[in-house]
VMD Tcl script that draws the C-alpha trace (Angstrom):
set ca {
  {10.03 2.41 -14.03}
  {6.26 2.08 -14.43}
  {4.17 1.45 -17.54}
  {1.16 3.46 -18.71}
  {-1.63 2.72 -21.18}
  {-3.50 5.68 -22.69}
  {-6.92 4.77 -24.11}
  {-8.92 7.22 -26.24}
  {-10.54 6.96 -29.66}
  {-9.14 10.38 -30.63}
  {-5.49 10.26 -31.79}
  {-5.12 13.98 -31.10}
  {-6.00 13.39 -27.44}
  {-3.55 10.52 -27.06}
  {-0.78 12.51 -28.73}
  {-1.60 15.55 -26.64}
  {-1.16 13.62 -23.41}
  {2.11 12.08 -24.64}
  {3.48 15.49 -25.61}
  {2.27 17.34 -22.51}
  {3.53 15.04 -19.79}
  {7.15 14.50 -18.76}
  {6.92 10.76 -18.17}
  {10.55 10.38 -17.12}
  {9.94 12.76 -14.25}
  {7.03 10.58 -13.14}
  {9.15 7.43 -13.40}
  {7.07 6.09 -16.30}
  {9.28 4.25 -18.76}
  {6.74 2.65 -21.11}
  {3.72 4.37 -22.70}
  {1.28 2.33 -24.80}
  {-1.81 3.49 -26.70}
  {-5.20 2.03 -27.60}
  {-8.08 3.56 -29.56}
  {-10.90 1.57 -27.95}
  {-11.67 -0.52 -24.88}
  {-11.35 -3.87 -26.63}
  {-7.90 -3.06 -27.99}
  {-6.91 -1.76 -24.56}
  {-8.03 -4.98 -22.89}
  {-5.94 -7.03 -25.31}
  {-2.91 -4.88 -24.46}
  {-3.52 -5.39 -20.75}
  {-3.61 -9.15 -21.28}
  {-0.41 -9.21 -23.32}
  {1.68 -6.61 -21.46}
  {2.74 -5.83 -17.90}
  {0.84 -2.56 -17.46}
  {0.76 -0.68 -14.16}
  {-1.52 2.29 -14.89}
  {-4.33 3.00 -17.36}
  {-5.70 6.42 -18.30}
  {-8.90 5.83 -20.29}
  {-11.83 7.80 -21.66}
  {-15.13 6.52 -20.30}
  {-16.96 6.92 -23.64}
  {-15.25 4.67 -26.23}
  {-16.33 2.44 -29.14}
  {-16.46 -1.39 -28.98}
  {-16.08 -1.41 -25.19}
  {-16.71 1.57 -22.92}
  {-14.37 2.62 -20.14}
  {-16.33 1.02 -17.33}
  {-16.65 -2.38 -19.04}
  {-12.97 -2.19 -19.91}
  {-12.10 -1.41 -16.29}
  {-14.12 -4.37 -14.98}
  {-12.46 -6.77 -17.41}
  {-8.98 -5.34 -16.88}
  {-9.32 -5.64 -13.09}
  {-10.56 -9.21 -13.48}
  {-7.39 -10.01 -15.40}
  {-5.03 -8.05 -13.14}
  {-6.39 -6.91 -9.79}
  {-3.29 -4.78 -9.16}
  {-3.62 -2.57 -12.24}
  {-4.62 1.03 -11.45}
  {-7.21 2.71 -13.67}
  {-8.26 6.34 -14.03}
  {-11.31 7.16 -16.15}
  {-11.71 10.48 -17.95}
  {-15.33 11.64 -18.14}
  {-17.49 14.57 -19.18}
  {-20.26 16.13 -17.11}
  {-22.89 13.92 -18.75}
  {-21.16 10.84 -17.38}
  {-20.10 12.26 -14.02}
  {-22.50 10.24 -11.85}
  {-21.66 7.18 -13.91}
  {-17.93 7.72 -13.30}
  {-18.38 8.23 -9.57}
  {-20.38 5.01 -9.26}
  {-17.59 3.27 -11.18}
  {-15.29 3.82 -8.21}
  {-17.27 1.11 -6.44}
  {-16.38 -1.36 -9.17}
  {-12.61 -1.10 -9.03}
  {-11.85 2.15 -10.86}
  {-9.19 3.94 -8.82}
  {-9.48 7.56 -9.97}
  {-11.49 9.74 -12.34}
  {-10.84 12.99 -14.18}
  {-13.51 15.45 -15.22}
  {-13.25 17.09 -18.66}
  {-11.84 19.44 -19.72}
  {-8.60 17.90 -18.49}
  {-5.46 19.98 -17.99}
  {-1.81 18.97 -17.85}
  {-1.88 19.61 -14.11}
  {-4.90 17.33 -13.67}
  {-3.21 14.45 -15.49}
  {0.07 14.89 -13.64}
  {-1.77 14.95 -10.32}
  {-3.74 11.75 -10.91}
  {-0.72 9.92 -12.35}
  {1.36 10.98 -9.34}
  {-1.35 9.73 -6.98}
  {-1.50 6.35 -8.66}
  {2.29 6.00 -8.81}
  {2.46 6.79 -5.09}
  {-0.07 4.00 -4.50}
  {2.06 1.58 -6.51}
  {5.21 2.55 -4.62}
  {3.45 2.21 -1.27}
  {2.12 -1.21 -2.23}
  {5.58 -2.33 -3.33}
  {7.12 -1.22 -0.03}
  {4.42 -3.04 1.95}
  {4.96 -6.17 -0.13}
  {8.71 -6.06 0.51}
  {8.16 -5.57 4.24}
  {5.74 -8.49 4.27}
  {8.28 -10.70 2.51}
  {10.98 -9.68 4.99}
  {8.65 -10.46 7.88}
  {7.82 -13.87 6.41}
  {11.52 -14.51 5.84}
  {12.38 -13.65 9.43}
  {9.65 -15.97 10.73}
  {10.86 -18.74 8.44}
  {14.41 -18.38 9.73}
  {13.14 -18.59 13.32}
  {11.36 -21.84 12.52}
  {13.33 -25.08 12.60}
  {14.23 -25.40 8.93}
  {11.68 -22.82 7.89}
  {9.99 -23.99 4.72}
  {12.74 -26.43 3.79}
  {10.76 -29.56 4.66}
  {7.76 -28.33 2.67}
  {9.98 -27.53 -0.31}
  {11.72 -30.92 -0.23}
  {8.39 -32.74 0.00}
  {6.91 -30.79 -2.92}
  {10.00 -31.42 -5.06}
  {9.89 -35.13 -4.29}
  {6.25 -35.28 -5.37}
  {6.67 -33.17 -8.52}
  {10.13 -34.17 -9.76}
  {8.69 -36.41 -12.48}
  {6.66 -33.49 -13.89}
  {8.67 -32.06 -16.80}
  {6.75 -28.76 -16.46}
  {7.66 -28.35 -12.80}
  {8.88 -24.80 -12.18}
  {9.72 -22.35 -9.41}
  {6.31 -20.73 -9.94}
  {4.54 -24.07 -9.49}
  {6.54 -24.74 -6.33}
  {5.64 -21.28 -4.99}
  {1.93 -21.98 -5.57}
  {2.28 -25.41 -3.96}
  {3.62 -24.03 -0.66}
  {1.77 -20.71 -0.84}
  {4.74 -18.32 -1.12}
  {5.57 -15.56 -3.57}
  {7.97 -16.63 -6.32}
  {10.47 -13.85 -5.54}
  {10.56 -14.74 -1.84}
  {10.85 -18.46 -2.57}
  {13.76 -17.80 -4.92}
  {15.64 -16.04 -2.11}
  {15.07 -18.62 0.60}
  {15.69 -21.51 -1.79}
  {19.29 -20.35 -2.25}
  {19.64 -20.01 1.53}
  {18.39 -23.53 2.14}
  {20.10 -25.39 -0.71}
  {23.06 -23.21 -1.66}
  {22.06 -22.92 -5.31}
  {19.20 -21.67 -7.52}
  {16.06 -23.78 -7.96}
  {16.90 -24.71 -11.56}
  {20.35 -26.09 -10.67}
  {19.00 -27.99 -7.68}
  {16.24 -29.65 -9.74}
  {18.77 -30.65 -12.40}
  {21.04 -32.21 -9.79}
  {18.13 -34.03 -8.14}
  {16.99 -35.44 -11.47}
  {20.47 -36.71 -12.25}
  {20.76 -38.21 -8.75}
  {17.38 -39.95 -9.03}
  {18.20 -41.24 -12.50}
  {21.41 -42.81 -11.12}
  {19.39 -44.55 -8.42}
  {16.87 -45.89 -10.93}
  {19.57 -47.05 -13.33}
  {21.27 -49.04 -10.57}
  {18.26 -50.29 -8.60}
  {15.86 -51.22 -11.41}
  {15.78 -52.72 -14.86}
  {13.86 -49.77 -16.29}
  {14.64 -48.87 -19.86}
  {16.35 -45.54 -20.54}
  {13.17 -43.84 -21.76}
  {11.37 -45.03 -18.62}
  {14.08 -43.58 -16.40}
  {13.94 -40.40 -18.44}
  {10.19 -40.01 -17.86}
  {10.44 -40.96 -14.19}
  {12.78 -38.06 -13.43}
  {10.97 -35.38 -15.44}
  {12.65 -35.32 -18.86}
  {10.60 -35.39 -22.06}
  {13.26 -36.43 -24.57}
  {15.39 -39.58 -24.02}
  {18.07 -38.29 -26.39}
  {18.35 -35.04 -24.48}
  {18.37 -36.98 -21.20}
  {21.23 -39.17 -22.43}
  {23.18 -36.10 -23.55}
  {22.88 -34.18 -20.28}
  {23.42 -37.33 -18.21}
  {26.71 -37.97 -20.00}
  {27.70 -34.32 -19.57}
  {27.01 -34.54 -15.84}
  {28.58 -37.95 -15.15}
  {30.96 -38.69 -18.01}
  {28.93 -41.76 -18.99}
  {25.86 -42.51 -21.04}
  {23.00 -43.98 -18.96}
  {23.78 -47.54 -20.15}
  {27.49 -46.85 -19.81}
  {26.94 -45.75 -16.21}
  {25.10 -48.99 -15.43}
  {27.92 -51.07 -16.87}
  {30.63 -48.99 -15.26}
  {29.21 -49.32 -11.75}
  {28.39 -53.00 -12.23}
  {31.92 -53.75 -13.40}
  {33.45 -51.80 -10.51}
}
mol new
graphics top color blue
foreach p $ca { graphics top sphere $p radius 0.5 }
foreach p [lrange $ca 0 end-1] q [lrange $ca 1 end] { graphics top cylinder $p $q radius 0.2 }
display resetview
């Protein structure tokens, strides 16, 4: 389901659009409203919005300025501006600056449905192309010896001590989409990223406990944990011993 933001300073216009259009039929599950461009931009920044239908003449921030800022924040968002005859040339020129569609007042139900359908078709087409691209990348990776596995292992080794290290950071590091990386990660390592990182941190902490005289908090930091108490708790849960207990146990054995 897609999400839509309706932007107009007239409540009667916003309500009219909401009451006229069968959003379920268009596969639109979320409909948000804003009464000016500035409020709309804040909603774009705080929500995952796919499509915007906005009046070009609004207080605080006009439709064109809103469109520029919204596209700067999310280049994939699709925006249709509604304009009167007085702003027609202005609206047409706006197409060069990232606005995807425009509607000329007076706007009918049919006009709105048509432009929303066009933009939804664009989103669907883009999604299909993205999926095909991911599949193609995946096939090429499988053909390669190990695919991206070596790159992933190297990045993990370098970033393991970073407590903020995440799947998204790893994806950026090796220039892959997060969704694609999540899939191939399970293929390569037999488990999700989060479980693998946890296991690696426990494994590295064992090595440090046995091969160095580092204090527990130093081991904790070296393997990417912020809180020594939490580290001790999860280490004991994973091994059956506290960090110091593990040292003594192995030494005695």
